[in-house]
TORKOL-4160 file (C-alpha; in steps of 0.2 Angstrom, whole numbers, padded with zeros to 4 digits, m for minus):
453
<pt num="1" X="m0003" Y="0803" Z="0421"/>
<pt num="2" X="0002" Y="0786" Z="0414"/>
<pt num="3" X="0002" Y="0780" Z="0396"/>
<pt num="4" X="m0014" Y="0770" Z="0397"/>
<pt num="5" X="m0024" Y="0786" Z="0404"/>
<pt num="6" X="m0017" Y="0797" Z="0390"/>
<pt num="7" X="m0021" Y="0784" Z="0376"/>
<pt num="8" X="m0040" Y="0784" Z="0382"/>
<pt num="9" X="m0040" Y="0803" Z="0381"/>
<pt num="10" X="m0032" Y="0802" Z="0363"/>
<pt num="11" X="m0045" Y="0790" Z="0357"/>
<pt num="12" X="m0059" Y="0801" Z="0363"/>
<pt num="13" X="m0055" Y="0813" Z="0349"/>
<pt num="14" X="m0050" Y="0828" Z="0360"/>
<pt num="15" X="m0036" Y="0840" Z="0354"/>
<pt num="16" X="m0021" Y="0834" Z="0365"/>
<pt num="17" X="m0004" Y="0841" Z="0370"/>
<pt num="18" X="0006" Y="0826" Z="0375"/>
<pt num="19" X="0021" Y="0830" Z="0385"/>
<pt num="20" X="0033" Y="0823" Z="0398"/>
<pt num="21" X="0051" Y="0821" Z="0402"/>
<pt num="22" X="0064" Y="0813" Z="0390"/>
<pt num="23" X="0062" Y="0794" Z="0391"/>
<pt num="24" X="0043" Y="0795" Z="0396"/>
<pt num="25" X="0038" Y="0786" Z="0381"/>
<pt num="26" X="0029" Y="0799" Z="0371"/>
<pt num="27" X="0034" Y="0792" Z="0354"/>
<pt num="28" X="0030" Y="0775" Z="0359"/>
<pt num="29" X="0012" Y="0781" Z="0364"/>
<pt num="30" X="0010" Y="0790" Z="0348"/>
<pt num="31" X="0015" Y="0775" Z="0338"/>
<pt num="32" X="0002" Y="0765" Z="0348"/>
<pt num="33" X="m0012" Y="0778" Z="0344"/>
<pt num="34" X="m0007" Y="0778" Z="0326"/>
<pt num="35" X="m0008" Y="0759" Z="0325"/>
<pt num="36" X="m0026" Y="0761" Z="0333"/>
<pt num="37" X="m0031" Y="0774" Z="0320"/>
<pt num="38" X="m0025" Y="0764" Z="0306"/>
<pt num="39" X="m0034" Y="0748" Z="0312"/>
<pt num="40" X="m0050" Y="0758" Z="0310"/>
<pt num="41" X="m0046" Y="0766" Z="0294"/>
<pt num="42" X="m0044" Y="0784" Z="0301"/>
<pt num="43" X="m0034" Y="0795" Z="0290"/>
<pt num="44" X="m0019" Y="0802" Z="0300"/>
<pt num="45" X="m0006" Y="0814" Z="0296"/>
<pt num="46" X="0010" Y="0811" Z="0305"/>
<pt num="47" X="0022" Y="0826" Z="0305"/>
<pt num="48" X="0035" Y="0835" Z="0315"/>
<pt num="49" X="0043" Y="0852" Z="0316"/>
<pt num="50" X="0060" Y="0846" Z="0310"/>
<pt num="51" X="0066" Y="0834" Z="0297"/>
<pt num="52" X="0076" Y="0824" Z="0310"/>
<pt num="53" X="0061" Y="0822" Z="0321"/>
<pt num="54" X="0050" Y="0817" Z="0306"/>
<pt num="55" X="0062" Y="0802" Z="0302"/>
<pt num="56" X="0060" Y="0796" Z="0320"/>
<pt num="57" X="0041" Y="0794" Z="0318"/>
<pt num="58" X="0040" Y="0789" Z="0300"/>
<pt num="59" X="0032" Y="0805" Z="0294"/>
<pt num="60" X="0035" Y="0822" Z="0285"/>
<pt num="61" X="0039" Y="0839" Z="0291"/>
<pt num="62" X="0023" Y="0850" Z="0295"/>
<pt num="63" X="0030" Y="0863" Z="0283"/>
<pt num="64" X="0029" Y="0851" Z="0269"/>
<pt num="65" X="0012" Y="0843" Z="0274"/>
<pt num="66" X="0004" Y="0860" Z="0275"/>
<pt num="67" X="0012" Y="0867" Z="0260"/>
<pt num="68" X="0020" Y="0882" Z="0268"/>
<pt num="69" X="0038" Y="0877" Z="0265"/>
<pt num="70" X="0050" Y="0889" Z="0273"/>
<pt num="71" X="0037" Y="0902" Z="0276"/>
<pt num="72" X="0030" Y="0905" Z="0294"/>
<pt num="73" X="0017" Y="0919" Z="0289"/>
<pt num="74" X="0006" Y="0921" Z="0274"/>
<pt num="75" X="m0005" Y="0935" Z="0267"/>
<pt num="76" X="m0022" Y="0931" Z="0260"/>
<pt num="77" X="m0016" Y="0929" Z="0243"/>
<pt num="78" X="m0003" Y="0916" Z="0248"/>
<pt num="79" X="m0016" Y="0907" Z="0258"/>
<pt num="80" X="m0028" Y="0905" Z="0244"/>
<pt num="81" X="m0014" Y="0899" Z="0232"/>
<pt num="82" X="m0008" Y="0885" Z="0244"/>
<pt num="83" X="m0026" Y="0880" Z="0248"/>
<pt num="84" X="m0029" Y="0878" Z="0230"/>
<pt num="85" X="m0014" Y="0867" Z="0227"/>
<pt num="86" X="m0020" Y="0850" Z="0223"/>
<pt num="87" X="m0006" Y="0841" Z="0232"/>
<pt num="88" X="m0009" Y="0850" Z="0248"/>
<pt num="89" X="m0028" Y="0848" Z="0246"/>
<pt num="90" X="m0026" Y="0830" Z="0244"/>
<pt num="91" X="m0016" Y="0828" Z="0260"/>
<pt num="92" X="m0027" Y="0839" Z="0271"/>
<pt num="93" X="m0045" Y="0836" Z="0265"/>
<pt num="94" X="m0045" Y="0817" Z="0270"/>
<pt num="95" X="m0035" Y="0820" Z="0286"/>
<pt num="96" X="m0045" Y="0817" Z="0302"/>
<pt num="97" X="m0030" Y="0817" Z="0314"/>
<pt num="98" X="m0015" Y="0828" Z="0313"/>
<pt num="99" X="0000" Y="0824" Z="0324"/>
<pt num="100" X="0014" Y="0837" Z="0326"/>
<pt num="101" X="0030" Y="0830" Z="0335"/>
<pt num="102" X="0043" Y="0841" Z="0343"/>
<pt num="103" X="0031" Y="0855" Z="0345"/>
<pt num="104" X="0044" Y="0865" Z="0356"/>
<pt num="105" X="0053" Y="0869" Z="0340"/>
<pt num="106" X="0038" Y="0876" Z="0331"/>
<pt num="107" X="0036" Y="0895" Z="0332"/>
<pt num="108" X="0018" Y="0902" Z="0337"/>
<pt num="109" X="0015" Y="0911" Z="0320"/>
<pt num="110" X="0019" Y="0894" Z="0311"/>
<pt num="111" X="0006" Y="0885" Z="0321"/>
<pt num="112" X="m0007" Y="0899" Z="0317"/>
<pt num="113" X="m0003" Y="0898" Z="0298"/>
<pt num="114" X="m0006" Y="0879" Z="0298"/>
<pt num="115" X="m0022" Y="0882" Z="0307"/>
<pt num="116" X="m0028" Y="0894" Z="0293"/>
<pt num="117" X="m0023" Y="0883" Z="0279"/>
<pt num="118" X="m0033" Y="0868" Z="0287"/>
<pt num="119" X="m0048" Y="0879" Z="0289"/>
<pt num="120" X="m0047" Y="0885" Z="0271"/>
<pt num="121" X="m0045" Y="0868" Z="0264"/>
<pt num="122" X="m0058" Y="0860" Z="0275"/>
<pt num="123" X="m0070" Y="0874" Z="0273"/>
<pt num="124" X="m0073" Y="0873" Z="0291"/>
<pt num="125" X="m0071" Y="0888" Z="0303"/>
<pt num="126" X="m0066" Y="0877" Z="0318"/>
<pt num="127" X="m0048" Y="0876" Z="0324"/>
<pt num="128" X="m0038" Y="0866" Z="0311"/>
<pt num="129" X="m0054" Y="0864" Z="0301"/>
<pt num="130" X="m0061" Y="0852" Z="0314"/>
<pt num="131" X="m0046" Y="0840" Z="0313"/>
<pt num="132" X="m0041" Y="0832" Z="0329"/>
<pt num="133" X="m0023" Y="0839" Z="0333"/>
<pt num="134" X="m0011" Y="0830" Z="0344"/>
<pt num="135" X="0005" Y="0841" Z="0348"/>
<pt num="136" X="0019" Y="0831" Z="0355"/>
<pt num="137" X="0035" Y="0837" Z="0364"/>
<pt num="138" X="0044" Y="0844" Z="0379"/>
<pt num="139" X="0047" Y="0863" Z="0380"/>
<pt num="140" X="0063" Y="0860" Z="0391"/>
<pt num="141" X="0071" Y="0853" Z="0375"/>
<pt num="142" X="0078" Y="0864" Z="0361"/>
<pt num="143" X="0068" Y="0879" Z="0357"/>
<pt num="144" X="0063" Y="0886" Z="0339"/>
<pt num="145" X="0076" Y="0896" Z="0330"/>
<pt num="146" X="0070" Y="0914" Z="0330"/>
<pt num="147" X="0072" Y="0926" Z="0315"/>
<pt num="148" X="0072" Y="0944" Z="0314"/>
<pt num="149" X="0055" Y="0950" Z="0310"/>
<pt num="150" X="0054" Y="0961" Z="0294"/>
<pt num="151" X="0040" Y="0974" Z="0296"/>
<pt num="152" X="0036" Y="0974" Z="0277"/>
<pt num="153" X="0031" Y="0956" Z="0279"/>
<pt num="154" X="0015" Y="0961" Z="0288"/>
<pt num="155" X="0005" Y="0970" Z="0275"/>
<pt num="156" X="m0013" Y="0975" Z="0277"/>
<pt num="157" X="m0018" Y="0958" Z="0269"/>
<pt num="158" X="m0009" Y="0948" Z="0283"/>
<pt num="159" X="m0018" Y="0934" Z="0290"/>
<pt num="160" X="m0015" Y="0940" Z="0308"/>
<pt num="161" X="m0020" Y="0956" Z="0316"/>
<pt num="162" X="m0004" Y="0957" Z="0325"/>
<pt num="163" X="0012" Y="0948" Z="0327"/>
<pt num="164" X="0010" Y="0935" Z="0341"/>
<pt num="165" X="0021" Y="0939" Z="0356"/>
<pt num="166" X="0033" Y="0926" Z="0363"/>
<pt num="167" X="0044" Y="0912" Z="0356"/>
<pt num="168" X="0034" Y="0896" Z="0359"/>
<pt num="169" X="0019" Y="0888" Z="0351"/>
<pt num="170" X="0009" Y="0890" Z="0367"/>
<pt num="171" X="0010" Y="0909" Z="0365"/>
<pt num="172" X="m0002" Y="0908" Z="0350"/>
<pt num="173" X="m0020" Y="0912" Z="0354"/>
<pt num="174" X="m0024" Y="0897" Z="0344"/>
<pt num="175" X="m0017" Y="0886" Z="0359"/>
<pt num="176" X="m0032" Y="0892" Z="0370"/>
<pt num="177" X="m0044" Y="0892" Z="0355"/>
<pt num="178" X="m0041" Y="0874" Z="0351"/>
<pt num="179" X="m0044" Y="0869" Z="0369"/>
<pt num="180" X="m0029" Y="0856" Z="0371"/>
<pt num="181" X="m0030" Y="0843" Z="0384"/>
<pt num="182" X="m0013" Y="0842" Z="0392"/>
<pt num="183" X="m0007" Y="0824" Z="0395"/>
<pt num="184" X="0009" Y="0825" Z="0405"/>
<pt num="185" X="0016" Y="0807" Z="0406"/>
<pt num="186" X="0026" Y="0804" Z="0422"/>
<pt num="187" X="0032" Y="0787" Z="0418"/>
<pt num="188" X="0051" Y="0784" Z="0415"/>
<pt num="189" X="0056" Y="0771" Z="0402"/>
<pt num="190" X="0074" Y="0776" Z="0397"/>
<pt num="191" X="0083" Y="0779" Z="0414"/>
<pt num="192" X="0082" Y="0766" Z="0428"/>
<pt num="193" X="0096" Y="0774" Z="0438"/>
<pt num="194" X="0088" Y="0783" Z="0453"/>
<pt num="195" X="0103" Y="0794" Z="0456"/>
<pt num="196" X="0103" Y="0799" Z="0438"/>
<pt num="197" X="0084" Y="0802" Z="0438"/>
<pt num="198" X="0086" Y="0814" Z="0453"/>
<pt num="199" X="0100" Y="0823" Z="0444"/>
<pt num="200" X="0090" Y="0826" Z="0428"/>
<pt num="201" X="0075" Y="0831" Z="0439"/>
<pt num="202" X="0086" Y="0844" Z="0448"/>
<pt num="203" X="0091" Y="0851" Z="0431"/>
<pt num="204" X="0073" Y="0851" Z="0424"/>
<pt num="205" X="0067" Y="0860" Z="0440"/>
<pt num="206" X="0081" Y="0873" Z="0440"/>
<pt num="207" X="0086" Y="0867" Z="0457"/>
<pt num="208" X="0104" Y="0862" Z="0451"/>
<pt num="209" X="0114" Y="0863" Z="0467"/>
<pt num="210" X="0131" Y="0858" Z="0475"/>
<pt num="211" X="0126" Y="0840" Z="0476"/>
<pt num="212" X="0121" Y="0840" Z="0458"/>
<pt num="213" X="0137" Y="0848" Z="0453"/>
<pt num="214" X="0147" Y="0835" Z="0462"/>
<pt num="215" X="0138" Y="0821" Z="0452"/>
<pt num="216" X="0143" Y="0830" Z="0436"/>
<pt num="217" X="0161" Y="0832" Z="0443"/>
<pt num="218" X="0162" Y="0813" Z="0447"/>
<pt num="219" X="0158" Y="0810" Z="0428"/>
<pt num="220" X="0171" Y="0823" Z="0422"/>
<pt num="221" X="0185" Y="0815" Z="0411"/>
<pt num="222" X="0199" Y="0822" Z="0401"/>
<pt num="223" X="0194" Y="0812" Z="0385"/>
<pt num="224" X="0211" Y="0803" Z="0384"/>
<pt num="225" X="0205" Y="0787" Z="0393"/>
<pt num="226" X="0188" Y="0786" Z="0385"/>
<pt num="227" X="0187" Y="0772" Z="0372"/>
<pt num="228" X="0186" Y="0780" Z="0354"/>
<pt num="229" X="0170" Y="0770" Z="0351"/>
<pt num="230" X="0160" Y="0780" Z="0363"/>
<pt num="231" X="0150" Y="0794" Z="0354"/>
<pt num="232" X="0154" Y="0812" Z="0358"/>
<pt num="233" X="0140" Y="0825" Z="0359"/>
<pt num="234" X="0144" Y="0843" Z="0354"/>
<pt num="235" X="0134" Y="0859" Z="0353"/>
<pt num="236" X="0142" Y="0864" Z="0336"/>
<pt num="237" X="0142" Y="0855" Z="0319"/>
<pt num="238" X="0160" Y="0860" Z="0316"/>
<pt num="239" X="0166" Y="0850" Z="0331"/>
<pt num="240" X="0157" Y="0835" Z="0326"/>
<pt num="241" X="0164" Y="0835" Z="0308"/>
<pt num="242" X="0181" Y="0838" Z="0314"/>
<pt num="243" X="0181" Y="0823" Z="0326"/>
<pt num="244" X="0173" Y="0811" Z="0313"/>
<pt num="245" X="0184" Y="0816" Z="0299"/>
<pt num="246" X="0200" Y="0815" Z="0310"/>
<pt num="247" X="0195" Y="0798" Z="0318"/>
<pt num="248" X="0191" Y="0790" Z="0301"/>
<pt num="249" X="0207" Y="0797" Z="0293"/>
<pt num="250" X="0217" Y="0788" Z="0307"/>
<pt num="251" X="0211" Y="0771" Z="0302"/>
<pt num="252" X="0223" Y="0764" Z="0288"/>
<pt num="253" X="0217" Y="0759" Z="0271"/>
<pt num="254" X="0204" Y="0766" Z="0258"/>
<pt num="255" X="0187" Y="0770" Z="0264"/>
<pt num="256" X="0172" Y="0761" Z="0256"/>
<pt num="257" X="0160" Y="0773" Z="0248"/>
<pt num="258" X="0141" Y="0772" Z="0250"/>
<pt num="259" X="0131" Y="0785" Z="0240"/>
<pt num="260" X="0113" Y="0789" Z="0244"/>
<pt num="261" X="0101" Y="0784" Z="0230"/>
<pt num="262" X="0086" Y="0795" Z="0228"/>
<pt num="263" X="0070" Y="0796" Z="0218"/>
<pt num="264" X="0057" Y="0810" Z="0218"/>
<pt num="265" X="0055" Y="0828" Z="0215"/>
<pt num="266" X="0071" Y="0838" Z="0218"/>
<pt num="267" X="0064" Y="0850" Z="0231"/>
<pt num="268" X="0055" Y="0836" Z="0240"/>
<pt num="269" X="0071" Y="0825" Z="0240"/>
<pt num="270" X="0081" Y="0840" Z="0247"/>
<pt num="271" X="0069" Y="0841" Z="0262"/>
<pt num="272" X="0070" Y="0823" Z="0265"/>
<pt num="273" X="0090" Y="0823" Z="0264"/>
<pt num="274" X="0090" Y="0836" Z="0278"/>
<pt num="275" X="0079" Y="0825" Z="0289"/>
<pt num="276" X="0089" Y="0809" Z="0286"/>
<pt num="277" X="0102" Y="0805" Z="0299"/>
<pt num="278" X="0112" Y="0795" Z="0287"/>
<pt num="279" X="0123" Y="0806" Z="0277"/>
<pt num="280" X="0121" Y="0808" Z="0258"/>
<pt num="281" X="0139" Y="0802" Z="0256"/>
<pt num="282" X="0144" Y="0789" Z="0268"/>
<pt num="283" X="0162" Y="0783" Z="0270"/>
<pt num="284" X="0166" Y="0768" Z="0281"/>
<pt num="285" X="0182" Y="0758" Z="0286"/>
<pt num="286" X="0184" Y="0743" Z="0296"/>
<pt num="287" X="0186" Y="0749" Z="0314"/>
<pt num="288" X="0175" Y="0764" Z="0311"/>
<pt num="289" X="0163" Y="0769" Z="0326"/>
<pt num="290" X="0145" Y="0769" Z="0319"/>
<pt num="291" X="0127" Y="0772" Z="0325"/>
<pt num="292" X="0112" Y="0765" Z="0317"/>
<pt num="293" X="0100" Y="0778" Z="0310"/>
<pt num="294" X="0084" Y="0768" Z="0308"/>
<pt num="295" X="0073" Y="0756" Z="0318"/>
<pt num="296" X="0073" Y="0738" Z="0313"/>
<pt num="297" X="0069" Y="0727" Z="0328"/>
<pt num="298" X="0068" Y="0711" Z="0317"/>
<pt num="299" X="0086" Y="0715" Z="0312"/>
<pt num="300" X="0092" Y="0718" Z="0330"/>
<pt num="301" X="0095" Y="0737" Z="0329"/>
<pt num="302" X="0086" Y="0753" Z="0333"/>
<pt num="303" X="0089" Y="0771" Z="0330"/>
<pt num="304" X="0104" Y="0775" Z="0341"/>
<pt num="305" X="0111" Y="0757" Z="0342"/>
<pt num="306" X="0130" Y="0759" Z="0343"/>
<pt num="307" X="0144" Y="0747" Z="0335"/>
<pt num="308" X="0160" Y="0746" Z="0325"/>
<pt num="309" X="0162" Y="0741" Z="0307"/>
<pt num="310" X="0169" Y="0723" Z="0309"/>
<pt num="311" X="0171" Y="0719" Z="0290"/>
<pt num="312" X="0164" Y="0721" Z="0273"/>
<pt num="313" X="0154" Y="0706" Z="0266"/>
<pt num="314" X="0165" Y="0698" Z="0252"/>
<pt num="315" X="0150" Y="0695" Z="0240"/>
<pt num="316" X="0140" Y="0710" Z="0243"/>
<pt num="317" X="0153" Y="0722" Z="0250"/>
<pt num="318" X="0140" Y="0728" Z="0262"/>
<pt num="319" X="0146" Y="0733" Z="0280"/>
<pt num="320" X="0145" Y="0720" Z="0294"/>
<pt num="321" X="0143" Y="0729" Z="0311"/>
<pt num="322" X="0147" Y="0722" Z="0328"/>
<pt num="323" X="0136" Y="0730" Z="0341"/>
<pt num="324" X="0140" Y="0731" Z="0359"/>
<pt num="325" X="0133" Y="0714" Z="0365"/>
<pt num="326" X="0145" Y="0706" Z="0352"/>
<pt num="327" X="0131" Y="0702" Z="0339"/>
<pt num="328" X="0136" Y="0704" Z="0321"/>
<pt num="329" X="0124" Y="0712" Z="0309"/>
<pt num="330" X="0125" Y="0712" Z="0290"/>
<pt num="331" X="0119" Y="0729" Z="0285"/>
<pt num="332" X="0111" Y="0733" Z="0268"/>
<pt num="333" X="0103" Y="0748" Z="0261"/>
<pt num="334" X="0087" Y="0754" Z="0270"/>
<pt num="335" X="0074" Y="0766" Z="0263"/>
<pt num="336" X="0066" Y="0782" Z="0269"/>
<pt num="337" X="0049" Y="0784" Z="0260"/>
<pt num="338" X="0037" Y="0798" Z="0259"/>
<pt num="339" X="0020" Y="0792" Z="0254"/>
<pt num="340" X="0004" Y="0802" Z="0249"/>
<pt num="341" X="m0012" Y="0792" Z="0247"/>
<pt num="342" X="m0003" Y="0776" Z="0246"/>
<pt num="343" X="0008" Y="0783" Z="0232"/>
<pt num="344" X="0027" Y="0785" Z="0234"/>
<pt num="345" X="0032" Y="0803" Z="0232"/>
<pt num="346" X="0050" Y="0803" Z="0238"/>
<pt num="347" X="0062" Y="0789" Z="0241"/>
<pt num="348" X="0079" Y="0789" Z="0249"/>
<pt num="349" X="0090" Y="0773" Z="0250"/>
<pt num="350" X="0106" Y="0773" Z="0260"/>
<pt num="351" X="0115" Y="0762" Z="0273"/>
<pt num="352" X="0106" Y="0765" Z="0289"/>
<pt num="353" X="0122" Y="0771" Z="0298"/>
<pt num="354" X="0132" Y="0786" Z="0302"/>
<pt num="355" X="0149" Y="0789" Z="0309"/>
<pt num="356" X="0147" Y="0790" Z="0328"/>
<pt num="357" X="0163" Y="0796" Z="0336"/>
<pt num="358" X="0153" Y="0812" Z="0337"/>
<pt num="359" X="0135" Y="0819" Z="0334"/>
<pt num="360" X="0127" Y="0836" Z="0338"/>
<pt num="361" X="0115" Y="0838" Z="0353"/>
<pt num="362" X="0102" Y="0843" Z="0340"/>
<pt num="363" X="0103" Y="0827" Z="0330"/>
<pt num="364" X="0104" Y="0817" Z="0346"/>
<pt num="365" X="0086" Y="0822" Z="0350"/>
<pt num="366" X="0074" Y="0806" Z="0350"/>
<pt num="367" X="0088" Y="0793" Z="0352"/>
<pt num="368" X="0094" Y="0783" Z="0367"/>
<pt num="369" X="0112" Y="0780" Z="0371"/>
<pt num="370" X="0121" Y="0767" Z="0382"/>
<pt num="371" X="0135" Y="0780" Z="0385"/>
<pt num="372" X="0141" Y="0796" Z="0378"/>
<pt num="373" X="0156" Y="0808" Z="0380"/>
<pt num="374" X="0148" Y="0826" Z="0381"/>
<pt num="375" X="0156" Y="0843" Z="0379"/>
<pt num="376" X="0145" Y="0856" Z="0386"/>
<pt num="377" X="0159" Y="0870" Z="0386"/>
<pt num="378" X="0151" Y="0879" Z="0371"/>
<pt num="379" X="0133" Y="0877" Z="0375"/>
<pt num="380" X="0123" Y="0893" Z="0369"/>
<pt num="381" X="0105" Y="0888" Z="0372"/>
<pt num="382" X="0094" Y="0884" Z="0386"/>
<pt num="383" X="0090" Y="0865" Z="0386"/>
<pt num="384" X="0106" Y="0859" Z="0376"/>
<pt num="385" X="0114" Y="0852" Z="0392"/>
<pt num="386" X="0098" Y="0844" Z="0398"/>
<pt num="387" X="0095" Y="0836" Z="0381"/>
<pt num="388" X="0112" Y="0830" Z="0379"/>
<pt num="389" X="0113" Y="0821" Z="0396"/>
<pt num="390" X="0096" Y="0814" Z="0395"/>
<pt num="391" X="0100" Y="0804" Z="0380"/>
<pt num="392" X="0110" Y="0792" Z="0390"/>
<pt num="393" X="0102" Y="0778" Z="0400"/>
<pt num="394" X="0113" Y="0778" Z="0416"/>
<pt num="395" X="0124" Y="0790" Z="0425"/>
<pt num="396" X="0138" Y="0778" Z="0423"/>
<pt num="397" X="0137" Y="0780" Z="0404"/>
<pt num="398" X="0139" Y="0799" Z="0405"/>
<pt num="399" X="0157" Y="0806" Z="0402"/>
<pt num="400" X="0158" Y="0825" Z="0404"/>
<pt num="401" X="0172" Y="0834" Z="0395"/>
<pt num="402" X="0168" Y="0852" Z="0401"/>
<pt num="403" X="0153" Y="0864" Z="0404"/>
<pt num="404" X="0150" Y="0882" Z="0404"/>
<pt num="405" X="0138" Y="0893" Z="0415"/>
<pt num="406" X="0123" Y="0889" Z="0404"/>
<pt num="407" X="0125" Y="0870" Z="0403"/>
<pt num="408" X="0113" Y="0866" Z="0417"/>
<pt num="409" X="0101" Y="0880" Z="0416"/>
<pt num="410" X="0083" Y="0879" Z="0410"/>
<pt num="411" X="0073" Y="0893" Z="0403"/>
<pt num="412" X="0064" Y="0902" Z="0418"/>
<pt num="413" X="0049" Y="0905" Z="0407"/>
<pt num="414" X="0048" Y="0886" Z="0403"/>
<pt num="415" X="0050" Y="0881" Z="0421"/>
<pt num="416" X="0034" Y="0891" Z="0425"/>
<pt num="417" X="0024" Y="0885" Z="0410"/>
<pt num="418" X="0029" Y="0867" Z="0414"/>
<pt num="419" X="0021" Y="0869" Z="0431"/>
<pt num="420" X="0005" Y="0875" Z="0423"/>
<pt num="421" X="0005" Y="0860" Z="0411"/>
<pt num="422" X="0007" Y="0848" Z="0426"/>
<pt num="423" X="m0008" Y="0856" Z="0434"/>
<pt num="424" X="m0018" Y="0856" Z="0419"/>
<pt num="425" X="m0014" Y="0837" Z="0416"/>
<pt num="426" X="m0019" Y="0833" Z="0434"/>
<pt num="427" X="m0035" Y="0842" Z="0432"/>
<pt num="428" X="m0038" Y="0832" Z="0416"/>
<pt num="429" X="m0034" Y="0816" Z="0424"/>
<pt num="430" X="m0047" Y="0820" Z="0438"/>
<pt num="431" X="m0060" Y="0825" Z="0425"/>
<pt num="432" X="m0058" Y="0809" Z="0414"/>
<pt num="433" X="m0058" Y="0798" Z="0430"/>
<pt num="434" X="m0076" Y="0802" Z="0432"/>
<pt num="435" X="m0080" Y="0793" Z="0416"/>
<pt num="436" X="m0084" Y="0774" Z="0417"/>
<pt num="437" X="m0077" Y="0761" Z="0405"/>
<pt num="438" X="m0094" Y="0761" Z="0396"/>
<pt num="439" X="m0093" Y="0780" Z="0394"/>
<pt num="440" X="m0076" Y="0779" Z="0387"/>
<pt num="441" X="m0081" Y="0765" Z="0375"/>
<pt num="442" X="m0095" Y="0776" Z="0368"/>
<pt num="443" X="m0083" Y="0791" Z="0366"/>
<pt num="444" X="m0071" Y="0781" Z="0357"/>
<pt num="445" X="m0085" Y="0773" Z="0346"/>
<pt num="446" X="m0092" Y="0790" Z="0342"/>
<pt num="447" X="m0075" Y="0797" Z="0337"/>
<pt num="448" X="m0072" Y="0782" Z="0325"/>
<pt num="449" X="m0089" Y="0784" Z="0317"/>
<pt num="450" X="m0087" Y="0803" Z="0314"/>
<pt num="451" X="m0069" Y="0800" Z="0307"/>
<pt num="452" X="m0075" Y="0787" Z="0295"/>
<pt num="453" X="m0090" Y="0795" Z="0287"/>
């Protein structure tokens, strides 16, 4: 399915699961749909399963939006307490569309809890209280973090009759009840290197073979000859911090300090900080390798643009970054804002940069890189190797330090489920192909009318 077809289905008001390979343009498509909804005055909740993903789409975490916080399961008393919270109610009641990005990282019981809250607040027994729900993500990417279930958590007042089996959101019975239309985008907008695309497809289809391994071996390096400005991707935070601190300390002179400025409720600011790619305390020196952490096309950078600190402006003391094409960008403080009904509830101000000698695979999700040095020798989760490599635009930009046995494996369960998603998408494509343009226009118009009553 292409983006145009998927957008038509989204505009019909159907619940949609939007998926596709990295670089297929899922975020771009969602932004198009949000722009369309806004132009018609339709209240839209833009959320994500993680704070990092939320910053990419300009939204908030689904946990904050729904009021569940760190909980994934509620009893009846807790449900009523959250539903009666005026802040939660003001968010959910007017919402006509709910977008949840990075659905692969949301456990099934959390999805069910969100559904129950929406039904309670909306006083509507339909799935999610009748809100159109758009789930976005790729289950080949990083899975949810699982926690040991404590049996005492499930009292007789529990919302669910039994603990949902499985690890992923699609394991929830709600996935079937909500009747999601699967839109599997098959376009590719990040990689234009056929050899690289074939390699990624081999990993994704779990058919990584000798030819695939030879491609990886061709890109293996010892790290000595790679320019220090090329970002390194690691699976563990400790490796990232070690590399960045060591590289910054090698540059002579005193570092310029840029503190994050905040305004809002302490708990809310804490959540926003975790989701912000720029650090709370940023130290920079001339010569430091950096990456932009925000999109600003008018200023000539996007989230993932790489560069080097060229100087600090003599008047403002703000950093000047020379990006890869030689262009120099004078950087100033940027803002990350959380709004509710047009009112600012939380605000972060920070230089939209982070040290980029190294970043974690987890924080690399959602960004595009021209090149990267990737260490897969300590990969511990299905999908980490795939996520890391697929961040890069071309095979010539991939430098592999090492890998272990799990680096190029994908979850067998996800492999089978992905085939199912692909089939469902093809079926949906055939079904909607039977509708004329006039019929689509009527569906779109009916949804707008219902959503603006």
